[in-house]
KEFIPA-223573 format. One record per residue: chain; residue in one letter; x negated, y negated, z of N, C-alpha, C in turn; residue number from 1. Coordinates in nm, 2 decimals, decimal comma, m for minus. Atoms other than C-alpha are relative to their C-alpha. Example, Ala and Ser with C-alpha at 12.3 -4.5 7.8 and 13.67 -1.06 7.14 Angstrom:
<atoms>
{atom "A" "A" {m0,09 0,12 0,00} {m1,23 0,45 0,78} {m0,09 m0,12 0,00} 1}
{atom "A" "S" {0,09 0,11 0,00} {m1,37 0,11 0,71} {0,08 m0,11 0,08} 2}
</atoms>
This chain:
<atoms>
{atom "A" "X" {0,00 0,13 m0,07} {m1,65 1,93 m0,09} {0,06 m0,10 m0,09} 1}
{atom "A" "X" {m0,07 0,10 0,08} {m1,43 1,65 m0,21} {m0,09 m0,12 m0,02} 2}
{atom "A" "X" {0,08 0,12 0,02} {m1,56 1,32 m0,35} {0,00 m0,09 0,12} 3}
{atom "A" "X" {m0,01 0,08 m0,13} {m1,44 1,14 m0,03} {m0,10 0,06 0,10} 4}
{atom "A" "X" {0,09 m0,06 m0,09} {m1,63 1,39 0,18} {m0,15 m0,02 m0,03} 5}
{atom "A" "X" {0,14 0,03 0,05} {m1,95 1,34 m0,03} {m0,03 m0,15 0,03} 6}
{atom "A" "X" {0,02 0,14 m0,03} {m1,91 0,96 0,01} {m0,03 m0,02 0,15} 7}
{atom "A" "X" {0,01 0,01 m0,14} {m1,87 0,99 0,38} {m0,13 0,06 0,05} 8}
{atom "A" "X" {0,12 m0,07 m0,03} {m2,16 1,23 0,41} {m0,12 m0,09 m0,03} 9}
{atom "A" "X" {0,11 0,09 0,04} {m2,38 0,98 0,23} {0,00 m0,13 0,10} 10}
{atom "A" "X" {m0,01 0,11 m0,10} {m2,26 0,70 0,47} {m0,06 0,04 0,13} 11}
{atom "A" "X" {0,05 m0,05 m0,13} {m2,34 0,91 0,77} {m0,15 0,03 m0,01} 12}
{atom "A" "X" {0,14 m0,03 0,01} {m2,69 0,99 0,63} {m0,09 m0,12 0,05} 13}
{atom "A" "X" {0,07 0,12 m0,06} {m2,79 0,64 0,75} {m0,13 m0,03 m0,08} 14}
{atom "A" "X" {0,11 0,02 0,09} {m3,01 0,57 0,45} {m0,03 m0,15 m0,03} 15}
{atom "A" "X" {0,02 0,14 0,03} {m3,00 0,19 0,47} {0,11 m0,07 m0,07} 16}
{atom "A" "X" {m0,10 0,08 0,08} {m2,82 m0,04 0,23} {0,08 0,10 m0,08} 17}
{atom "A" "X" {m0,09 m0,09 0,07} {m2,52 0,11 0,06} {0,08 m0,08 m0,11} 18}
{atom "A" "X" {m0,07 0,07 0,10} {m2,33 0,02 m0,26} {0,14 m0,05 0,05} 19}
{atom "A" "X" {m0,12 0,05 m0,05} {m2,04 m0,21 m0,19} {0,12 0,07 m0,06} 20}
{atom "A" "X" {m0,11 m0,07 0,07} {m1,81 m0,03 m0,44} {0,04 0,13 0,08} 21}
{atom "A" "X" {m0,03 m0,12 m0,07} {m1,84 0,29 m0,24} {0,05 m0,03 0,14} 22}
{atom "A" "X" {m0,05 0,05 m0,13} {m1,79 0,11 0,09} {0,15 m0,04 m0,01} 23}
{atom "A" "X" {m0,14 0,04 0,03} {m1,47 m0,04 m0,05} {0,09 0,12 m0,02} 24}
{atom "A" "X" {m0,08 m0,12 0,03} {m1,35 0,30 m0,17} {0,03 0,07 0,13} 25}
{atom "A" "X" {m0,02 m0,07 m0,13} {m1,39 0,45 0,18} {0,10 m0,08 0,08} 26}
{atom "A" "X" {m0,09 0,08 m0,08} {m1,22 0,16 0,35} {0,15 0,01 m0,06} 27}
{atom "A" "X" {m0,14 m0,01 0,06} {m0,92 0,18 0,10} {0,06 0,14 0,03} 28}
{atom "A" "X" {m0,05 m0,13 m0,03} {m0,89 0,56 0,15} {0,05 0,02 0,15} 29}
{atom "A" "X" {m0,04 0,00 m0,13} {m0,85 0,49 0,52} {0,10 m0,11 0,03} 30}
{atom "A" "X" {m0,12 0,09 m0,02} {m0,57 0,24 0,47} {m0,03 m0,15 0,01} 31}
{atom "A" "X" {0,03 0,14 0,00} {m0,76 m0,09 0,45} {0,02 m0,06 m0,13} 32}
{atom "A" "X" {m0,02 0,07 0,12} {m0,67 m0,35 0,20} {m0,09 m0,13 0,00} 33}
{atom "A" "X" {0,08 0,12 0,01} {m0,89 m0,63 0,08} {0,09 m0,12 m0,01} 34}
{atom "A" "X" {m0,09 0,11 m0,01} {m0,71 m0,94 0,19} {m0,06 m0,14 m0,04} 35}
{atom "A" "X" {0,06 0,13 0,02} {m0,96 m1,22 0,13} {m0,15 0,02 m0,04} 36}
{atom "A" "X" {0,14 0,01 0,04} {m1,29 m1,30 m0,04} {m0,04 m0,15 0,02} 37}
{atom "A" "X" {0,05 0,14 m0,02} {m1,48 m1,61 0,08} {m0,15 0,01 m0,03} 38}
{atom "A" "X" {0,14 m0,01 0,04} {m1,81 m1,64 m0,10} {m0,04 0,15 m0,01} 39}
{atom "A" "X" {0,04 m0,14 0,00} {m1,99 m1,31 m0,03} {0,07 0,08 0,10} 40}
{atom "A" "X" {m0,06 m0,08 m0,11} {m1,77 m1,21 0,26} {0,14 0,05 m0,04} 41}
{atom "A" "X" {m0,12 m0,07 0,04} {m1,50 m0,96 0,19} {0,07 0,04 0,13} 42}
{atom "A" "X" {m0,08 m0,03 m0,12} {m1,22 m0,92 0,45} {0,10 0,11 m0,03} 43}
{atom "A" "X" {m0,10 m0,11 0,02} {m1,03 m0,59 0,48} {0,08 0,01 0,13} 44}
{atom "A" "X" {m0,09 m0,01 m0,11} {m0,73 m0,54 0,70} {0,08 0,13 m0,01} 45}
{atom "A" "X" {m0,08 m0,12 m0,01} {m0,55 m0,23 0,82} {0,14 m0,04 0,06} 46}
{atom "A" "X" {m0,14 0,03 m0,04} {m0,17 m0,23 0,89} {0,01 0,00 0,16} 47}
{atom "A" "X" {0,00 0,00 m0,15} {m0,25 m0,16 1,26} {m0,07 m0,12 0,06} 48}
{atom "A" "X" {0,06 0,12 m0,05} {m0,43 m0,49 1,29} {m0,16 0,00 0,00} 49}
{atom "A" "X" {0,15 m0,01 0,00} {m0,80 m0,37 1,26} {m0,04 m0,08 m0,12} 50}
{atom "A" "X" {0,06 0,08 0,11} {m1,01 m0,61 1,05} {m0,15 0,03 m0,01} 51}
{atom "A" "X" {0,14 m0,02 0,03} {m1,35 m0,55 0,89} {m0,04 m0,10 m0,10} 52}
{atom "A" "X" {0,06 0,10 0,09} {m1,55 m0,83 0,73} {m0,14 0,05 m0,04} 53}
{atom "A" "X" {0,12 m0,05 0,05} {m1,83 m0,72 0,50} {m0,07 m0,10 m0,09} 54}
{atom "A" "X" {0,08 0,08 0,10} {m2,09 m0,96 0,35} {m0,07 0,09 m0,10} 55}
{atom "A" "X" {0,06 m0,08 0,11} {m2,22 m0,83 0,02} {m0,12 m0,07 m0,05} 56}
{atom "A" "X" {0,13 0,06 0,05} {m2,58 m0,89 m0,08} {0,00 0,01 m0,15} 57}
{atom "A" "X" {0,02 0,01 0,15} {m2,61 m1,01 m0,44} {0,12 0,08 m0,07} 58}
{atom "A" "X" {m0,13 m0,06 0,06} {m2,25 m0,87 m0,50} {m0,02 0,15 m0,03} 59}
{atom "A" "X" {0,02 m0,14 0,03} {m2,39 m0,51 m0,50} {m0,01 0,09 0,12} 60}
{atom "A" "X" {0,03 m0,09 m0,11} {m2,50 m0,38 m0,16} {0,05 m0,06 0,13} 61}
{atom "A" "X" {m0,04 0,04 m0,14} {m2,40 m0,38 0,21} {m0,11 0,04 0,09} 62}
{atom "A" "X" {0,11 m0,02 m0,09} {m2,66 m0,41 0,48} {0,03 0,12 0,10} 63}
{atom "A" "X" {m0,01 m0,12 m0,09} {m2,72 m0,11 0,71} {0,08 m0,02 0,12} 64}
{atom "A" "X" {m0,08 0,03 m0,12} {m2,57 m0,28 1,01} {0,15 0,00 m0,02} 65}
{atom "A" "X" {m0,14 0,00 0,03} {m2,24 m0,33 0,84} {0,05 0,14 m0,04} 66}
{atom "A" "X" {m0,04 m0,14 0,03} {m2,24 0,03 0,72} {0,03 0,07 0,13} 67}
{atom "A" "X" {m0,01 m0,07 m0,13} {m2,29 0,15 1,08} {0,13 m0,05 0,06} 68}
{atom "A" "X" {m0,12 0,06 m0,06} {m2,01 m0,09 1,19} {0,13 0,07 m0,06} 69}
{atom "A" "X" {m0,12 m0,06 0,07} {m1,77 0,06 0,93} {0,01 0,15 0,04} 70}
{atom "A" "X" {0,00 m0,14 m0,05} {m1,87 0,42 1,03} {0,07 0,01 0,13} 71}
{atom "A" "X" {m0,06 0,00 m0,13} {m1,78 0,34 1,39} {0,14 m0,04 0,00} 72}
{atom "A" "X" {m0,14 0,05 0,00} {m1,46 0,15 1,31} {0,09 0,11 m0,05} 73}
{atom "A" "X" {m0,08 m0,11 0,06} {m1,33 0,44 1,10} {m0,01 0,13 0,06} 74}
{atom "A" "X" {0,03 m0,13 m0,07} {m1,46 0,71 1,33} {m0,03 0,11 m0,10} 75}
{atom "A" "X" {0,03 m0,09 0,11} {m1,61 0,88 1,02} {m0,08 0,12 0,05} 76}
{atom "A" "X" {0,08 m0,12 m0,05} {m1,85 1,11 1,22} {0,10 0,10 0,05} 77}
{atom "A" "X" {m0,10 m0,10 m0,05} {m1,55 1,27 1,40} {0,08 0,05 m0,11} 78}
{atom "A" "X" {m0,08 m0,04 0,11} {m1,35 1,28 1,08} {m0,07 0,11 m0,08} 79}
{atom "A" "X" {0,08 m0,09 0,08} {m1,63 1,45 0,89} {m0,02 0,13 0,07} 80}
{atom "A" "X" {0,02 m0,12 m0,08} {m1,70 1,70 1,17} {0,12 0,09 0,00} 81}
{atom "A" "X" {m0,12 m0,07 0,00} {m1,34 1,79 1,18} {0,03 0,07 m0,13} 82}
{atom "A" "X" {m0,02 m0,05 0,13} {m1,32 1,84 0,81} {m0,10 0,12 m0,03} 83}
{atom "A" "X" {0,10 m0,10 0,03} {m1,64 2,04 0,80} {0,03 0,13 0,08} 84}
{atom "A" "X" {m0,03 m0,11 m0,08} {m1,52 2,27 1,07} {0,12 0,09 m0,06} 85}
{atom "A" "X" {m0,11 m0,07 0,06} {m1,21 2,37 0,87} {m0,04 0,08 m0,12} 86}
</atoms>
């Protein structure tokens, strides 16, 4: 299992708050670039126009609701199941 697959598996585990650094890694692996930071809000944009804004608590963690939103935006469950099947 690759590092990316392990990160995604932990995102899918739905364990609550998640480290911002790992969330940022997953977004960047799926083609998102951090285009702006305003206070605690980090804005990521994909070349196809998708945007994800993530507020970071105390510059360390991301709330569970934003983790879920990111999982749905990137369709990580489908991606993980597809990789797991191969």
